[in-house]
C-alpha positions in Angstrom: -19.7 61.7 29.4 -20.3 63.1 32.9 -18.1 62.3 35.9 -18.9 62.5 39.6 -16.2 64.1 41.6 -17.6 63.5 45.1 -20.4 61.6 46.9 -21.9 63.0 50.1 -24.4 61.0 52.1 -27.6 62.8 53.0 -30.5 61.8 55.3 -32.5 58.6 54.6 -31.6 57.1 51.2 -30.3 60.3 49.4 -26.9 61.0 48.0 -25.5 64.4 47.0 -23.5 64.0 43.8 -21.0 66.6 42.9 -20.1 66.5 39.2 -16.8 67.6 37.7 -18.6 70.5 35.9 -19.7 71.9 39.3 -23.3 70.8 39.1 -24.8 69.2 42.3 -27.6 66.6 42.3 -29.4 65.3 45.3 -30.8 61.9 44.3 -33.4 60.1 46.4 -33.2 56.4 46.0 -36.2 55.5 48.3 -38.6 54.7 45.4 -36.0 52.6 43.7 -35.2 50.7 46.9 -38.9 50.1 47.6 -39.4 48.3 44.3 -39.0 44.6 44.2 -35.7 43.6 42.6 -32.0 44.1 42.9 -32.2 47.5 44.6 -34.0 46.0 47.6 -30.6 45.1 49.2 -29.9 48.8 49.6 -32.6 49.0 52.3 -29.9 48.1 54.8 -28.4 51.5 55.8 -24.9 50.1 56.1 -25.1 48.7 52.6 -26.5 51.9 51.2 -23.8 54.0 52.9 -21.0 51.8 51.4 -21.4 53.5 48.0 -18.2 54.5 46.2 -17.1 56.0 42.9 -15.8 53.7 40.2 -14.6 54.0 36.7 -12.9 57.3 37.4 -16.2 58.9 38.5 -18.3 57.6 35.6 -20.4 55.4 37.9 -21.3 54.8 41.6 -21.2 51.3 43.0 -22.2 49.4 46.1 -20.5 46.3 47.6 -22.9 44.0 45.8 -21.6 45.4 42.5 -24.9 47.2 41.9 -23.7 50.1 39.6 -25.4 53.2 38.3 -23.8 55.5 35.7 -23.1 59.2 36.3 -25.0 60.1 33.1 -28.1 58.2 34.2 -28.1 59.8 37.6 -27.6 63.3 36.1 -30.5 62.8 33.7 -32.7 61.6 36.6 -31.8 64.8 38.6 -31.8 67.4 35.8 -33.8 65.9 32.9 -32.8 65.9 29.3 
């Protein structure tokens, strides 16, 4: 199970995720936000920037309780 140690906000709708093993992933959420559905709320820059680590770094979460796991984000960035 992967854990995120730190989140850094990048330009637009990107986050730099620093994992406990030292790997760094820059994840662009623009396509996800542009789809219809629950991620649309993140179009508001303040909402997007209010992301935080939860579950001891196993996930990231926004104020609307939208949560993504560290493992899923790592797989999105680095593949299988």
